[in-house]
C-alpha angles and dihedrals in degrees: 000000000000104000124088123210099278092166097063076079094040091050088061091047089051088063089059096049101032091103094051102077110070109091129066105198128126115329086351090256114177121204106237094201086089095062106020115060130202090269092063124101093048106114141035089251090058091058091044091055093051093049090050087048092056091052091047089056091050089061096047122131092254095051095044091047092053093046087063101037094043096041105033117011096063091056132073098269103073133049131179117264103253094231093049111098114214123141090191092057091044090053091047091054090048092049089244093137097180121192087233093059111124094218095062094068111120096190099107092059091047089050089058090044092054091051090053091049092051092054093045090050097048111025093079092063091057092069089070093052105039117039087198088068098075132187086259093053089050095049091051092047092048091050090052095052095044089051094048093044088050093053091053092050089049092053090049094048092052092046101040107010098207111054139160112263123201135162090187120107119228112216106144134062090227094061117110111242103186109121127167121230120262125218111256094246090066096042091050093047089052090052092049090050091050092045094051088052091047093051090061095057110023123103119277113246109267093021092115088068132266115310094006111145087222090073088075103008093069130041111275132178091271090050091051091050093047091054090047089052090049094050094046090048089051095048093042091053092055099038093037085230119173089193090058093048091051089050090054091051091048094053093046091052091051089053092049093046092047092049092048093050093048092048092050091049096049094042099038108153097008104070121125124220092258092055096054097096134095095262106041091201114188115259115269094245092056101032100088097047092038094052105029107027105031097024131193091077126172088259092057121105103173127005131170104232124231121177100184091231109063088028142355131213092251095165095056090041093054095046104039108020124096122169128205120261090257094062120111088221098046110180141164121230118227097224133046132191116265115256085247086086094057102077145023132249119192090213095049093121097043105054138033125251097028132118121297099239130053099190139040088212088073106105090208090066089065100034102049101060139019116243095030112172092010105134089198095056110106094176128034119214116212117253098175109099089004107067113090095213142045097256144341120227135184122276090241094052118039095174123104095204094096114045092192087070092065112114106269093204099043107147132217091258084098092066121121120266115295093219119073089019101191106174114147119223112234113222097174134003133172100261091051089057092045089056091046089057090045090052090050092046092056090053092051092057107112092217142327093294095057096104098167094071096033093048091049089051091049092049092056093048089048092054092053093043098046093052090066096045125102114257118267097014125137103209098087118128118294118211094217090064090069105052102159145031095267094053092044093049089052091047091056092046091051094046090051089055093049094047102037106029117148090013094108095259108102103080090050091047090055092045091056089047090050094047093049088063097043129091131202098039116146117194090184091061124069118230095241090056091064131067096199127040133193116270121249123257105263096215090056089053089051088057093050095052099044090089090068120088089200135007097036093126094056092048090052092048091056092056098074107145146010100284090063089069090069140061123254116242112263112264095238093053091057089052093052100042113045091189095069120101117208121236097273097232092060129065123202095253135111089257127052113251116201115208 
């Protein structure tokens, strides 16, 4: 296996932060004077321990849970398991996003932000006390914390839009914690500024040595650039900014170039013909196991590390994992895959509201869920990040050369062991970045006749799509099927769902798609400062509700305007911080009041 035991380090960090997780007030800021005495911040190891602690907080149960609920569950790709009882999940599905809902707590992300701020505000002093902690060490530490903090703020902006922003660390019970929200344009610009600084000082990708988990377990230059590309794509989709789309393309190109150069350096003299291209994607037969079973693959850019001993990915386990009835640890996952993943539609790329896959020769059709293509399956358990092996084939055909021979009714009894669940969470990987670039390219096309940008976008999608197709098949994507910007935009959106499903991307993809077709959005103004908001794009709503067998129209009707894309602020946060203003379409009552 490729990963080393990162959390021997993180276990040490947990000792430093164990006392920092007991209260739930505004920003969930925990005073560190209870655990870090006046003799702390003396040595390089003190700094290292706190940096590790910040990363350990990022992979907490609460952060991981929200990465899935915020980024995936609200979309069309996930539904609640029918026998799993959760009023909160039921309300999310019904677009009753109540201020009391447990999933809209932002405290875990502000905990990480505060830990980053603590390091940023104290690490510089250690240079004067410990000669081993050099200016280079400090610059690298600062870059790490700026990048990690920016990722947290980016999650918060996408989930809540208008959020409190602070670079101040909270370390004493007497400190005032009331902070007003900031409009997203300012928060995102702060993140961009911090990431541009981090890019100058952070370690190059691969600098930790070949096969080191740190190359993808910590922020590197490629990870910083991936986050910058994501932020620019997000902002460009809302502002309809050509400059932001170009910046997204620029940063993706830098990541592709860096990974290409590193691959060529590491593999000099031993490359195959297939690998001699700009992307070096893993072969179809090995990709699923390499990326989603072993982890830390060469396509990875940033992964949160779980070793199954010092920690387990309990959040992903609870939400996605379902054992067979014979297991000693029988459990029911909270979430299942939408029935959209259970069959194929030949026009899936060309029209809205259809199935996800257009071909049974697409290996992802079989890899991503259990019971794929089983007409009797009423609920689809997730296989991606759960299966212990690359693929499962029928007992009568042990070859993987034909995915249609995979056992249609294969059950989740072939999941990995429930104990010591060590599945990494992928934040960014190469195909994600390639499809970000494709999305941005479509938007830079001047019109339907601008084939330069549209053809470049198609070619990127084709590379990703073709990697997952069975060999010697004819039903790969055809460029003439996507003659204009609209069809190419839908193609990219569909390919991102096929490639990145269940990875916490889909809801944010749909939000970008919606925003690109909305007018009157103002990122410089907070929602609570307006009385009217732009309406949502109807085709995007039709995608969201297609996972419902019944009641989809009612759900779509509820989502009328921009504020419905975001969560309300949790009720207790409003009570603690009088400067916060609630998402204006939700009142702090036990029922949702639409204005």
